[in-house]
N, C-alpha and C positions, 0 to 999 in steps of 0.2 A: 558246747562252746569251744571255739578254736583256741589253739595255743599260740604263744608268741613265735614259736618255731615256724608255724604255718604263715604268719604275717611276714616274717623275714624271707621265707621262700617266695612269697608273692611279690614283695617289693624289692628284694635284693638286700645284700648285707653291706652295702657301701657305707663307709664311715669317714666323714670329713673331720679333720682336726687342725688345731693350731697349738702353738706352744704358749705358755703363760707370758713369755716375753714378746710375743707378737703384738703389734700395735692394733688399735681399734680399726684403723683404716684397712689394715691387712685382713682382719676378721670380717669386716663389712664387705670387702671385695670378694672374699671366699664365699660368704653367704649368697651374694648376688650371682656370682659365677656359677655356683652349683644349684641355685634356685632352692635353697633350703632355709630353715628358720633357726637352726641350732648347730653349733660346732662343739665337738668334744675337745677339751683342753687337756693335752697330754705332755708329760715329760718322758721322753722315750716312748715306751709302750704302756706306761702307767697313766691312768686317768686321774687328773688332779682337780678337774672341774668341768663345767659346762657353761657355754655362753650363748645366749639367744639374742635375737633382734630386740626382743622385749627388755632383756637385761640392760642392753646398751641404751635404748631410748629412755627408759625409766631413770637410770642413774644419771644420764646426761641432763634430763629435765630437772632432777633434784639439785644437781650441782649448779645449774644456771650458767655454766661456763664449759661447754663441751670441748674436749681436747682429743682430737682424732689420733694424736700421737701417744696418748696414754696407753699403758700396756693392758693386755687382756686380763692379767691377774688382778687388776684393780676393779674389774667389772664382772668377772665370772662368779658363778655360784660354785662354792667349793663343797658344800654339803649336798651331794648328788644322790637322789633316789634312783635306783636301777632295778631291773628285773632279769630273770633268766629265761632261756628259751622254753622252759617247762611251765612258766606262769600262764594262766588263762587270760583271755581278753577281758573277762569280767574282773579278775584281780587287778589288772592294769588300769581299767576304767575306775575302779574304786580308789586306787592309789592316786591317780591323777586328779580325781574329783576332790578327795579329802586334802590333798597337799597343794591344790591349785597350780598344777604344772601341766605343761602341754607336750613335753617330750620325755622319753625314758630311754636311757642307754640300756642295751641288752648285754649282759656280762656272762661270760663262760670261762671258767678257769682263770679268773682275774684279768680277763682281756675283753675289751669292748668288741663285740661281733656284729653290732647293728644298733640302730636307733629307731624307735617307733614313736609315732605322734598320735595325738588325740584323733586326727583325721583318719589315720590307719585303723584305729579301733572302731570309730563310727562306721566307716565303710564296711568293716567285717561284720559288725552287728546288724547293719541293714541287709547285707547279703544273707546272713543266717536267718533273719526274719522272713525275707523273700522266699527262701528255701522252705521254711516251715509252712508258710501260706500256700505255696504250690503243692506241697505234700497233702495238706488238709483239703485243698480244692480237689485234688485227684482222688482222695479217699471219699469225699462227699459225692462226687460224680460217679464213682464206682459203686457206691452204695445205692444211689438213685437208679442206676441202670439195672441193678440186680432186683430191686423192689418192685 
């Protein structure tokens, strides 16, 4: 099974972030501009949270009075689960499934070096399964031609 390092190599290490003092409208514009579902919330180089489209929509629905000028810190998740480049795709899938999350920051030496999504993991698992199937097909065809 592949490692997170491999996923970041394939998808790139671009990390988009906002500050805790950014407004929700600024965060939403950044999400739309970069066509992503999550932003890292940083104070300087330190990650202090994560904010997703889902966080925003759910909290706005609960409040019943959406305020696009509210700050990100009022909507972000501050208890962030993360992984390292050496974690396996399987470990990440297990963490995402048990914690009901869709994005994981990738940390190295206390710095965010990338973000992986559930889609990245599913894509990698499918590619791995396709490779296994092709190998088995080649083995079976090779055995049949020798018999």
